[in-house]
Kinemage of the C-alpha trace (Angstrom):
@kinemage 1
@onewidth
@group {chain A} dominant
@subgroup {mainchain}
@vectorlist {calphas} color= white
{ca asp a 1} P 42.965 28.626 -40.151
{ca ala a 2} L 42.849 31.018 -43.108
{ca phe a 3} L 41.627 33.984 -41.080
{ca asp a 4} L 44.547 33.723 -38.642
{ca ser a 5} L 47.045 33.591 -41.500
{ca ile a 6} L 45.472 36.728 -43.008
{ca val a 7} L 45.808 38.552 -39.674
{ca leu a 8} L 49.479 37.499 -39.434
{ca leu a 9} L 50.120 38.624 -43.007
{ca ile a 10} L 48.548 42.041 -42.380
{ca thr a 11} L 50.556 42.451 -39.170
{ca ser a 12} L 53.782 41.570 -40.980
{ca phe a 13} L 52.961 43.926 -43.850
{ca thr a 14} L 52.203 46.870 -41.576
{ca gln a 15} L 55.389 46.305 -39.540
{ca lys a 16} L 57.362 46.789 -42.752
{ca leu a 17} L 55.517 50.076 -43.334
{ca arg a 18} L 56.230 51.441 -39.826
{ca pro a 19} L 59.316 53.444 -40.929
{ca leu a 20} L 57.098 55.648 -43.105
{ca arg a 21} L 56.159 59.102 -41.923
{ca pro a 22} L 52.899 59.143 -39.932
{ca glu a 23} L 50.681 60.668 -42.624
{ca pro a 24} L 51.465 58.240 -45.495
{ca tyr a 25} L 51.426 55.339 -43.029
{ca gln a 26} L 47.967 56.308 -41.794
{ca val a 27} L 46.652 56.635 -45.356
{ca leu a 28} L 47.923 53.149 -46.203
{ca val a 29} L 46.496 51.643 -43.013
{ca ser a 30} L 43.127 53.300 -43.673
{ca glu a 31} L 43.018 51.894 -47.203
{ca leu a 32} L 44.103 48.477 -45.938
{ca his a 33} L 41.344 48.576 -43.311
{ca arg a 34} L 38.735 49.464 -45.934
{ca arg a 35} L 39.865 46.712 -48.300
{ca val a 36} L 40.055 44.030 -45.619
{ca leu a 37} L 36.554 44.833 -44.423
{ca leu a 38} L 35.152 44.860 -47.954
{ca glu a 39} L 36.730 41.501 -48.772
{ca tyr a 40} L 35.606 40.048 -45.434
{ca val a 41} L 32.016 41.312 -45.490
{ca arg a 42} L 31.259 40.861 -49.206
{ca pro a 43} L 31.170 37.023 -49.121
{ca leu a 44} L 29.073 37.096 -45.961
{ca leu a 45} L 26.451 39.211 -47.699
{ca gln a 46} L 26.523 37.351 -51.014
{ca val a 47} L 25.974 33.885 -49.595
{ca arg a 48} L 22.968 32.910 -47.575
{ca leu a 49} L 24.105 31.242 -44.370
{ca val a 50} L 21.877 28.288 -43.571
{ca cys a 51} L 22.146 27.043 -40.016
{ca thr a 52} L 20.200 23.862 -39.415
{ca ser a 53} L 20.315 23.991 -35.643
{ca ala a 54} L 20.598 26.404 -32.754
{ca lys a 55} L 23.967 24.890 -31.898
{ca met a 56} L 25.271 25.608 -35.393
{ca arg a 57} L 23.904 29.179 -35.241
{ca ala a 58} L 25.682 29.714 -31.934
{ca arg a 59} L 28.954 28.379 -33.379
{ca val a 60} L 28.730 30.618 -36.465
{ca ala a 61} L 27.847 33.647 -34.331
{ca ala a 62} L 30.747 32.941 -31.973
{ca arg a 63} L 33.186 32.580 -34.848
{ca leu a 64} L 32.019 35.785 -36.551
{ca gly a 65} L 32.198 37.604 -33.222
{ca asp a 66} L 35.711 36.320 -32.589
{ca glu a 67} L 36.891 37.333 -36.055
{ca ala a 68} L 35.323 40.787 -35.641
{ca arg a 69} L 37.115 41.190 -32.301
{ca gln a 70} L 40.433 40.172 -33.880
{ca leu a 71} L 40.006 42.703 -36.700
{ca arg a 72} L 39.042 45.435 -34.228
{ca glu a 73} L 42.126 44.719 -32.112
{ca leu a 74} L 44.396 44.503 -35.151
{ca phe a 75} L 43.365 47.830 -36.630
{ca gly a 76} L 43.196 49.425 -33.182
{ca arg a 77} L 46.906 48.646 -32.724
{ca leu a 78} L 47.797 50.136 -36.095
């Protein structure tokens, strides 16, 4: 899925930046975190999600929760 490929790409990118000194590395990771969240949240806020059933709502909520957990873990490791 597209989200998983984005997480893998970010992980690969940050591994290449690891040799940097801690301060520039942290600045880049902070900016990356900000940009990823903006690009992730912006479409969610711009489009009205219409769930026609409780089952669909539960699926969407579970997926958003899972993606949020993955982002939290990813940036927690960095």
